[in-house]
Wavefront OBJ file of the C-alpha trace (Angstrom):
o trace
v 0.000 0.000 0.000
v 1.171 3.522 -0.781
v 1.406 5.670 2.322
v -0.453 8.960 2.264
v 1.429 12.244 2.642
v 1.714 13.802 6.089
v -0.367 16.827 7.025
v -0.131 19.362 9.835
v -3.201 20.957 11.432
v -2.727 24.127 13.482
v -5.692 25.166 15.621
v -7.800 22.609 17.451
v -11.135 24.245 18.018
v -14.168 22.196 17.066
v -13.468 22.635 13.356
v -9.742 22.017 13.651
v -10.373 18.829 15.611
v -12.806 17.659 12.928
v -10.229 18.339 10.196
v -7.482 16.445 12.018
v -9.795 13.546 12.898
v -10.762 13.177 9.236
v -7.150 13.204 8.053
v -6.263 10.519 10.601
v -9.279 8.472 9.559
v -8.124 8.591 5.954
v -4.607 7.450 6.759
v -2.609 10.686 6.691
v 0.180 10.939 9.276
v -1.045 14.006 11.136
v 0.835 16.489 13.290
v -1.191 18.922 15.384
v -0.518 22.047 17.412
v -2.726 24.214 19.604
v -2.094 26.951 22.158
v -3.823 24.709 24.704
v -2.080 21.339 24.266
v -4.746 19.465 26.235
v -7.130 19.820 23.293
v -4.874 17.497 21.331
v -5.396 14.597 23.747
v -8.147 12.748 21.818
v -6.253 13.221 18.550
v -2.993 11.918 20.013
v -4.937 8.886 21.246
v -5.965 8.271 17.623
v -2.386 8.490 16.400
v -1.660 12.194 15.871
v 1.691 13.679 16.848
v 1.548 16.738 19.100
v 4.163 19.303 18.039
v 5.900 21.281 20.726
v 5.826 24.584 18.821
v 4.366 26.153 15.674
v 7.757 25.799 13.943
v 7.915 22.115 14.774
v 4.367 21.693 13.489
v 5.037 23.508 10.209
v 8.224 21.618 9.422
v 6.571 18.239 10.019
v 4.608 18.129 6.753
v 4.494 19.523 3.209
v 0.833 20.509 3.700
v -0.010 22.804 6.619
v -3.659 23.522 7.406
v -4.430 26.368 9.783
v -7.874 26.934 11.272
v -7.798 29.495 14.067
v -10.028 32.278 15.324
v -8.851 35.135 13.073
v -6.374 35.959 10.312
v -4.537 38.106 12.850
v -4.082 35.037 15.066
v -2.779 33.051 12.097
v -0.319 35.812 11.261
v 0.899 36.067 14.843
v 1.630 32.339 14.812
v 3.163 31.911 11.387
v 4.820 35.133 10.240
v 7.570 34.937 12.891
v 8.609 31.517 11.526
v 10.468 33.119 8.646
v 11.486 30.617 5.988
v 9.930 27.611 7.760
v 7.057 27.631 5.230
v 9.370 27.645 2.206
v 8.545 24.728 -0.064
v 5.323 23.966 1.796
v 1.695 24.672 0.988
v -0.183 26.642 3.620
v -3.968 26.217 3.521
v -5.752 28.803 5.635
v -9.295 27.726 6.548
v -9.803 30.637 8.941
v -12.881 32.793 8.266
v -12.262 36.349 7.095
v -12.422 38.742 4.161
v -10.841 38.807 0.724
v -8.499 41.618 1.819
v -7.190 39.531 4.692
v -6.776 36.504 2.429
v -4.735 38.444 -0.125
v -2.602 39.943 2.633
v -2.011 36.459 4.044
v -0.775 35.298 0.653
v 1.843 38.022 0.967
v 3.038 37.546 4.536
v 2.927 33.737 4.579
v 6.127 33.408 2.577
v 5.248 29.949 1.261
v 2.711 28.786 -1.300
v -0.682 29.921 -0.055
v -4.201 28.588 -0.570
v -7.143 30.257 1.093
v -10.226 28.234 1.933
v -13.775 28.602 3.191
v -15.684 25.865 4.973
v -19.419 25.895 4.315
v -20.239 23.122 6.774
v -20.360 22.329 10.460
v -17.712 20.216 12.234
v -19.940 17.124 12.142
v -20.081 17.288 8.326
v -16.316 17.394 7.766
v -15.164 14.300 5.912
v -18.601 13.633 4.444
v -20.097 14.324 0.990
v -22.173 17.136 2.553
v -19.163 19.295 3.433
v -18.655 22.161 0.979
v -15.101 23.550 1.098
v -13.962 26.242 -1.331
v -10.317 26.915 -2.219
v -8.523 29.666 -4.120
v -4.884 30.345 -4.879
v -2.262 28.719 -7.128
v -3.790 25.849 -9.119
v -0.616 23.779 -8.948
v -0.699 23.841 -5.145
v -4.326 22.720 -5.080
v -3.666 19.938 -7.586
v -0.660 18.708 -5.609
v -2.702 18.198 -2.447
v -6.149 17.677 -3.915
v -6.636 14.110 -2.554
v -6.031 15.231 1.037
v -8.171 18.346 0.612
v -11.013 16.364 -0.945
v -10.965 13.948 1.973
v -12.104 16.874 4.169
v -15.223 17.556 2.115
v -16.916 15.724 -0.706
v -18.089 18.991 -2.278
v -14.600 20.486 -2.588
v -14.305 23.203 -5.235
v -11.325 25.079 -6.658
v -12.378 28.630 -7.580
v -9.356 30.219 -9.223
v -5.919 31.756 -8.665
v -7.029 34.861 -6.708
v -6.609 33.879 -3.031
v -9.414 36.278 -2.077
v -12.102 34.448 -4.059
v -12.890 31.864 -1.396
v -13.611 34.612 1.148
v -15.887 36.460 -1.303
v -17.826 33.253 -1.950
v -17.941 32.584 1.787
v -19.548 35.875 2.754
v -21.831 35.792 -0.307
v -23.153 32.382 0.684
v -23.522 33.466 4.295
v -25.659 36.344 3.052
v -27.915 33.802 1.332
v -28.079 31.760 4.531
v -29.055 34.756 6.660
v -31.612 35.839 4.088
v -33.281 32.450 4.327
v -33.045 32.272 8.112
v -34.429 35.769 8.658
v -37.263 35.131 6.224
v -38.171 31.943 8.045
v -38.068 33.715 11.407
v -40.362 36.461 10.085
v -42.798 33.812 8.917
v -42.618 31.873 12.174
v -43.326 35.078 14.109
v -46.434 35.637 11.977
v -47.666 32.100 12.577
v -46.976 32.266 16.318
v -48.915 35.513 16.504
v -51.788 33.758 14.755
v -51.678 30.964 17.344
v -49.914 28.421 15.129
v -46.889 26.350 16.215
v -43.701 27.191 14.331
v -42.990 23.485 13.740
v -45.937 23.324 11.333
v -44.058 25.788 9.107
v -41.301 23.267 8.359
v -42.727 21.267 5.432
v -43.981 24.246 3.371
v -40.740 26.141 4.035
v -38.650 23.244 2.765
v -40.834 22.910 -0.304
v -40.619 26.641 -1.057
v -36.831 26.720 -0.634
v -36.600 23.927 -3.200
v -38.802 25.863 -5.618
v -36.798 29.070 -5.212
v -33.555 27.124 -5.714
v -34.837 26.075 -9.136
v -35.281 29.744 -10.078
v -31.623 30.541 -9.404
v -29.841 29.305 -12.573
v -32.018 31.340 -14.983
v -31.982 34.367 -12.668
v -28.189 34.264 -12.417
v -27.905 34.004 -16.200
v -30.149 37.077 -16.512
v -27.844 38.948 -14.146
v -24.789 38.102 -16.267
v -26.651 39.022 -19.476
v -28.076 42.257 -18.044
v -31.502 41.431 -19.486
v -34.424 40.604 -17.176
v -37.388 39.005 -18.972
v -40.261 38.307 -16.567
v -40.654 34.624 -17.383
v -42.327 33.850 -14.055
v -43.339 37.026 -12.216
v -42.716 40.769 -12.376
v -41.339 43.103 -9.745
v -44.775 44.760 -9.724
v -46.308 41.455 -8.635
v -43.616 40.808 -6.028
v -44.032 44.327 -4.660
v -47.779 43.907 -4.210
v -47.212 40.663 -2.300
v -44.626 42.376 -0.108
v -47.248 44.949 0.765
v -49.413 42.113 2.052
v -46.516 40.872 4.196
v -46.061 44.343 5.716
v -49.786 44.705 6.359
v -50.112 41.243 7.922
v -47.102 41.855 10.130
v -48.583 45.116 11.374
v -51.971 43.525 11.995
v -50.492 40.684 14.023
v -48.146 42.953 15.980
v -44.835 41.495 14.803
v -41.723 43.343 13.612
v -41.984 45.041 10.219
v -38.376 46.219 9.702
v -37.386 43.358 7.386
v -40.444 43.364 5.091
v -40.427 47.179 4.959
v -36.771 47.163 3.877
v -37.488 44.712 1.070
v -40.601 46.622 0.033
v -38.641 49.890 -0.076
v -36.115 48.350 -2.474
v -38.812 47.095 -4.834
v -40.605 50.462 -4.673
v -37.409 52.116 -5.881
v -37.137 49.636 -8.743
v -40.737 50.264 -9.789
v -40.212 54.037 -9.620
v -37.180 53.621 -11.906
v -39.248 51.753 -14.500
v -38.332 48.151 -13.638
v -41.796 47.052 -12.527
v -42.256 44.809 -15.560
v -38.871 43.078 -15.182
v -38.132 39.818 -13.426
v -36.993 39.945 -9.808
v -33.426 39.398 -11.000
v -33.397 43.077 -12.046
v -33.184 43.925 -8.341
v -29.462 43.177 -8.661
v -29.091 46.792 -9.808
v -30.050 47.885 -6.267
v -27.488 45.596 -4.641
v -24.556 46.469 -6.898
v -24.202 50.026 -5.575
v -24.689 51.786 -2.234
v -28.184 53.283 -1.972
v -26.937 56.853 -2.371
v -25.236 56.013 -5.677
v -28.465 55.291 -7.552
v -29.931 57.981 -9.765
l 1 2 3 4 5 6 7 8 9 10 11 12 13 14 15 16 17 18 19 20 21 22 23 24 25 26 27 28 29 30 31 32 33 34 35 36 37 38 39 40 41 42 43 44 45 46 47 48 49 50 51 52 53 54 55 56 57 58 59 60 61 62 63 64 65 66 67 68 69 70 71 72 73 74 75 76 77 78 79 80 81 82 83 84 85 86 87 88 89 90 91 92 93 94 95 96 97 98 99 100 101 102 103 104 105 106 107 108 109 110 111 112 113 114 115 116 117 118 119 120 121 122 123 124 125 126 127 128 129 130 131 132 133 134 135 136 137 138 139 140 141 142 143 144 145 146 147 148 149 150 151 152 153 154 155 156 157 158 159 160 161 162 163 164 165 166 167 168 169 170 171 172 173 174 175 176 177 178 179 180 181 182 183 184 185 186 187 188 189 190 191 192 193 194 195 196 197 198 199 200 201 202 203 204 205 206 207 208 209 210 211 212 213 214 215 216 217 218 219 220 221 222 223 224 225 226 227 228 229 230 231 232 233 234 235 236 237 238 239 240 241 242 243 244 245 246 247 248 249 250 251 252 253 254 255 256 257 258 259 260 261 262 263 264 265 266 267 268 269 270 271 272 273 274 275 276 277 278 279 280 281 282 283 284 285 286 287 288 289 290 291 292
């Protein structure tokens, strides 16, 4: 049997522990380091090697994965190591922004890949784990088997190390949009004397329907043409008015539906009432004060 290449994991929070556990499960000799060494105990029991310092951890493997609280914490740990990262690939799975990712590519000194984990610790190492990577293609290709072992839905985005962070925050925005919409709906139902749990099946069905709208909407955005193949902004705006009115009548918060309604009102006033909802992208591309 061919042995698998060694990997180092720096940072043993819940996510870091899940990453290291998966690498051990898949047969990679794994070195770990954490500011609190006691967190490494369960991993050492599974066969991991606990490094005595960040330098020792980095020099133990050609692939170094860091997953700590902030980019600043990663920099504090790794920048003082000087040339220790030379010839190695550093994969930073810490959450942050594209600016921080591009800066990290500069200060890291080695070959740098930035990554974004769109999954919880329990999903790491399963087909459900979405992990996005950006940076030099050759570095990703070299370690692709190990990186794919961490998440079945692993995707390489391109050479700009900031891309993974942009995707990360964009997808989080989608997540919060869904969650806040569901919470608004649950508040309405609770106010009407209905248990929130009953909302589950229709919500799941609607999310599936809306997901099917996305490919054509996204193509419209790229084309800059917004044919109303399903519904117009005028129609959406009228329905939003019902949401605002119902929220007021039932005594629940109206800030979220009023914000959405205000955006569609602006689009209608600018002559987009007959376009598809995808035309609303024009009101997300610029700050509100920049629109004519």
